[in-house]
C-alpha positions as CSV (number, residue, x, y, z in Angstrom):
1,M,13.0,14.5,-16.0
2,S,12.8,10.9,-15.0
3,K,9.9,8.8,-16.1
4,G,9.6,7.4,-12.6
5,V,9.7,4.0,-11.1
6,M,6.6,1.8,-11.0
7,T,5.4,-0.1,-8.0
8,C,2.6,-2.6,-8.2
9,L,0.0,-3.7,-5.7
10,P,-1.2,-7.1,-7.0
11,P,-4.9,-8.0,-6.9
12,H,-6.0,-9.4,-3.6
13,D,-9.2,-10.6,-1.9
14,G,-10.9,-10.3,-5.3
15,H,-10.2,-6.6,-5.5
16,P,-8.0,-5.3,-8.4
17,G,-4.4,-4.2,-8.0
18,V,-2.9,-0.9,-8.9
19,E,0.2,0.4,-10.4
20,I,1.8,3.6,-8.9
21,I,4.6,5.6,-10.5
22,W,7.0,7.3,-8.1
23,A,9.6,9.9,-8.9
24,Y,12.1,7.8,-6.8
25,D,12.5,4.1,-6.4
26,C,10.0,3.3,-3.5
27,R,9.2,-0.3,-4.4
28,E,10.8,-1.7,-1.2
29,A,9.1,0.7,1.1
30,F,5.8,0.3,-0.7
31,D,6.1,-3.5,-0.5
32,Q,7.0,-3.4,3.2
33,G,3.8,-1.4,3.9
34,A,1.6,-3.8,2.0
35,T,3.2,-6.8,3.6
36,L,2.8,-5.3,7.1
37,A,-0.8,-4.6,6.5
38,Q,-1.3,-8.2,5.3
39,S,0.4,-9.5,8.4
40,W,-1.8,-7.4,10.6
41,L,-4.9,-8.7,8.7
42,D,-3.8,-12.3,8.9
43,N,-2.8,-12.2,12.6
44,A,-6.2,-11.6,14.2
45,R,-5.5,-7.8,14.2
46,T,-3.1,-7.8,17.1
47,G,-2.3,-4.3,18.4
48,W,-3.6,-1.0,17.3
49,L,-3.5,-0.6,13.5
50,W,-2.2,3.0,13.7
51,A,0.5,2.1,16.1
52,V,1.7,-0.9,14.0
53,M,1.9,1.3,10.9
54,I,3.6,4.3,12.6
55,A,6.2,2.2,14.4
56,E,7.4,0.6,11.2
57,R,7.0,3.6,9.0
58,D,9.2,5.8,11.2
59,L,12.1,3.4,10.7
60,L,12.4,4.5,7.1
61,P,15.1,7.1,6.3
62,C,13.4,9.6,4.1
63,A,9.9,11.2,3.6
64,I,9.2,9.7,0.2
65,E,9.9,6.2,1.5
66,R,7.6,6.8,4.5
67,R,4.9,8.0,2.1
68,A,5.3,4.9,-0.1
69,F,5.1,2.7,3.0
70,E,1.8,4.4,4.0
71,V,0.4,4.1,0.5
72,G,1.3,0.4,0.3
73,F,-0.1,-0.2,3.8
74,L,-3.4,1.7,3.3
75,S,-3.8,0.3,-0.3
76,R,-3.7,-3.3,1.0
77,L,-6.3,-2.4,3.8
78,H,-8.4,-0.7,1.1
79,Q,-8.5,-3.9,-0.9
80,R,-9.7,-5.9,2.1
81,I,-12.4,-3.4,3.1
82,C,-13.7,-3.1,-0.5
83,A,-13.7,-6.8,-1.0
84,H,-15.9,-7.3,2.1
85,R,-18.2,-4.4,1.1
86,G,-18.5,-5.3,-2.5
87,C,-16.9,-2.0,-3.7
88,S,-16.1,-1.6,-7.4
89,H,-13.5,0.8,-8.7
90,T,-14.0,0.5,-12.4
91,D,-13.8,4.3,-12.8
92,V,-10.4,4.5,-11.2
93,P,-7.4,4.1,-13.6
94,P,-5.2,1.1,-12.9
95,S,-2.2,3.3,-12.9
96,L,-1.5,6.4,-10.7
97,T,1.4,8.8,-10.7
98,L,2.6,10.2,-7.3
């Protein structure tokens, strides 16, 4: 069995990053999701968030890449929300396996 491929969401907005281990190399899809979320956050939230995510996610060829895209997208939004709410995730391990 493969050890998996690690993707990393760097710290942002004062909120810690996370490392996620995938069974398949999903780094590009994960990064695309995080980048799209950042773009949406930076551009005065143009368009419906769900529509922006779904339109780009559905362009990916396989289910695991679509899932990685969603995780990257939602993780970046999570960082922003938690940074503004003062959330702390010290009880969450800095590495997850999916």
